N, C-alpha and C positions, 0 to 999 in steps of 0.2 A: 551654809546655804543662806543666800540673801533673801531677806523678806521683801515682799511687795509693800507698797504704801498702804494698802488696806489692812495689813497686819500690824501697823504701827499704832501705839496708843495716841489718843487725842492729846495734842499739846506737847508731843515729844520733840526733842532736839535732835536733828540729824547732824552727825559729825562733819561731814564734808559734802556740801552740795555741788561744788564745782563752780567754775567761773570761765567767762570767755577769755580771761587772761591766760588760761591754760592752753588755748588754741587761737591762732590767728583766724578770725572768722569774717574779716572785712570783705572777702570776695563773695559773700552771700548776698550782698545788697543789690537792689535795683535802683535805689535812690540814694543820693549822697548829700549830707548836710554841709552847707557852705557857711563859714563863720564870717560875719560882717563886723569887724572889730570896731568901727566907728559908731555903730549902734549899741554896742554892749555896755550895760550898766554894772556888770560884775555882781549880779545878784546871786549867781551860781546855782540857780534853779535847774539849769541844764545838767550841771555836775551831780547834783543831789538825785535827780531823777533818771539819769542814764543807767540802764540795766547792764551795760557792757563795760562801764568804767572807761569810756573812750574820750571823755572830755579832759583836755589837758589844762592843768592849773599850775601857775607859778606865782609865788608871792600873793596868794589870794586873788588872783586874776585869771580869767580864762585866756589862754594863749592859742587855742586851736583844738583840733579834733584828731585823734589817733585813728587813722583810716585802716590800720591793720586789724583793729578790733571792732570798729563801728559796723553794725549790721544794717544801718539805714532805716531803723524803725520809725524815726520822726518824732519821738517823744521830746527830744531836746527842743525842736521847733515849736511843738504844741505848748510847752511850759514857758517859753521865752516871751516875756512881756515887752521886750525892747525891739522885737523883729530883727534880732542879731543873727538868727540862723534861718537859712532858706534851703529847702529841699530841692535838689536838682536831679534830673535823670542821669543815671550812671552811663547811659549809652551816648 
């Protein structure tokens, strides 16, 4: 029998919490982040803060966004200090 979260002790470690990497969730979004490469400073704040692991990195540089997994939450845009990510309507 699975326990609910209220039955777990404070500070416990949950074995597997799940990840959007297990499911392609990109079709959930209403807004889509667009990457503006010329503005990017490669601080990687977007990568660190993305809850879906949708920021693509190669050789310590952002190279784009994996739209199969991006839900369009906009966190990447909020943390970007270089205005290198702009949210656009999916429609």
